[in-house]
Every structure is written in C-alpha cells, then in structure tokens.
C-alpha positions, -999 to +999 in steps of 0.1 A: -331-564-359-345-583-388-379-571-400-398-597-421-432-605-434-446-640-438-458-632-473-424-617-484-407-638-510-373-622-504-377-629-466-381-666-475-349-664-495-331-649-465-346-675-441-337-705-463-306-695-481-288-673-456-301-678-420-299-716-424-261-712-429-241-724-398-215-697-404-242-670-404-259-684-374-226-686-355-217-650-364-251-637-354-251-655-321-215-647-311-214-610-323-249-597-321-282-599-303-303-612-332-340-603-331-365-613-358-396-590-358-427-595-379-436-563-397-473-563-388-470-575-352-477-551-324-439-548-317-433-544-355-457-515-356-440-499-326-406-504-341-418-488-374-430-457-355-396-453-339-373-462-367-394-463-399-390-488-427-400-491-463-404-528-468-391-563-461-366-577-456-351-549-436-321-551-413-313-526-385-280-525-368-284-507-334-261-496-306-268-513-272-287-481-262-310-485-292-294-457-314-296-467-350-263-473-367-276-482-401-306-497-419-302-521-448-330-531-472-331-562-493-322-599-496-285-608-497-264-638-507-248-656-478-213-644-487-224-607-489-245-610-457-214-623-439-194-593-451-222-570-438-220-588-404-182-584-404-185-547-412-206-542-381-189-567-357-154-554-365-165-518-357-155-507-393-188-488-395-172-462-372-144-454-396-156-461-431-188-465-451-200-499-461-191-496-498-155-488-488-154-518-465-168-541-493-141-528-517-113-534-493-124-569-484-130-582-519 
C-alpha cells in the first residue's frame, strides 16, 4: 500500500524516479498487489484510522488477510526500493530485520 499526497514533493520523486522504472513496475506487478492511496481521500482516512501513518510517502506491506507486516516512511532511490521489494517478496522479513537483509545483500 503506497500512501501519497498530491502536494508531497517526495511522493513526486517516487512517482517519477522509482515507479517509472520498468524493473520496479515488473516486481510490483509480479510479486505484490500494488495499491496507491491518496492520503486525504475517504479510503485514505479509513486506512489511517486502521493502521495510522505520520506522513507521505508511506509504504505498508500487508499480509493477504490485512495484517500489517511493516510500514516504511520516506522516499527511496530505485536500487534501494528494489531491495525493499526483494526483502518482502523473498519472505526474508520472516527471518531477519530489514537492516540485516540490506547488509547481507550489499
């Protein structure tokens, strides 16, 4: 789940520098059910009530039943966002924290 705001500079960076990447797009569409949710929309407000969030851009990785795995705040470079996607898609989040995964894959 990607929470964004139309007035968020860092959301624009993610949209134009990361989500425009064919590799990121392919990973998202193959390994995830990508959802983009506007922070102030009705759905965004309901999502905030359930999961909470501090700002945008905010990324939530959820189990199929809606249970939150992890929330990540901030804008990322393409290579780092790909590593984040690999962390979740590989199931590594079940056995190690994200910092450990990043250190092992550098």
